[in-house]
N, C-alpha and C positions, 0 to 999 in steps of 0.2 A: 838504352841504344847507343846513346853518346859516348858513355864510359867505355863502352866495348870496342866501337870504332876508333877511339881515340889513340889507342897503343898501335893500331896497325897502321893509321893514316899519318899520323903527326911525327915530325922530325923532333928531337929534343928541344931545340930553340923554339920551333912553333909551340911546342907543348907548354913552355914556360910563359908565353903569352897567352895561351889559351887559359892557364890556371889563373890568370889574373883578370880576365873577364869576370864581370860580376853579374850579367843576367844570361839566363839560360837561352833566351832567343837569340841573342848575339854569338853565344857559344855554338847553338845548332847552326847559325848561319856562317860561321867560320869554317867549322869542321866539314860541312857539306860542300862549301865553296873549295877548300882544300882538296877535299876527296876527289871531286869532279875533276878538278883541274890536273891532280897527280894521276887519276886513271888514265887520262888521255894522254899525258906525258909519258906514263910508263909503257904505252903502246910505242911512242916514238924512241925510247930510251931502252929497248929490247926487255921488256918485262921488269925493270928495277922495282925493288920493294918501295911502297909508297913512303914508308917512314924514313928512307933515305934520301929523299928528295926534300930539298928546304925551298920554300916560297917566301923570300923577303920582301918588304917594300922598299922602292926605290925612292930616287929624290922627290919625285911627283906621285909617291903612294902607288906606283904601278908595280905589279908582281914582277919580280926578278927569280928566275929558277937557278938553283944552285944543286948539281947532280953529278956524280961520277959520270963519265962519259957524255955529258952533256956538250954537244957542239952546236951552241947557239939556239936550241929550241926554247922558245918563250910561251907564255900563256898569258891568257885575258881571264879575269873572274869578274863576273857580275851577278847580282843578286836582285831578285824582283819577288814581291808578294811576302808571304808568311812561308818562313822557312819550316816551321812545324819541328817536331821531334820525334817523329814515328819512323817506323822501320820502313813504311810504303815511301817516305819521302827519298830515302836511300836508294831503294829499288827504282824510283823514276828516274832519280840523278843518274844511276848506274846504266839504266837502259838508253838514257840519251847518250851517254859516253860510248856504250856499245854500238849503237846505230852510227856515230861519227867514226868509230873504228873500222866499221865494215864500209863505211864512203870513202875512207882513206885508201884502204886496202883496195877496192875495187877500181880506184882511179890510177 
């Protein structure tokens, strides 16, 4: 599942970092964090493809968003517990993002 999501989620610069990670657990955590953040961002950035959005670390390791048409939209990424590596984990994250999108749309 990780390899399949990697191409559609990661920007080429993020992919370089991802490839250098040694442990599968860290790879899963990194990929899921980027996936959730970019899913939420793509809603604000008019459905932009996830792999065109770059999230780099700032001076204090905070996520900084670089994307075409980004007008100051930023994101926060937090992890807790075991990120796992199964498809169900991605579905849970996707569900959370969809609920967030509905909330934003309704407000």
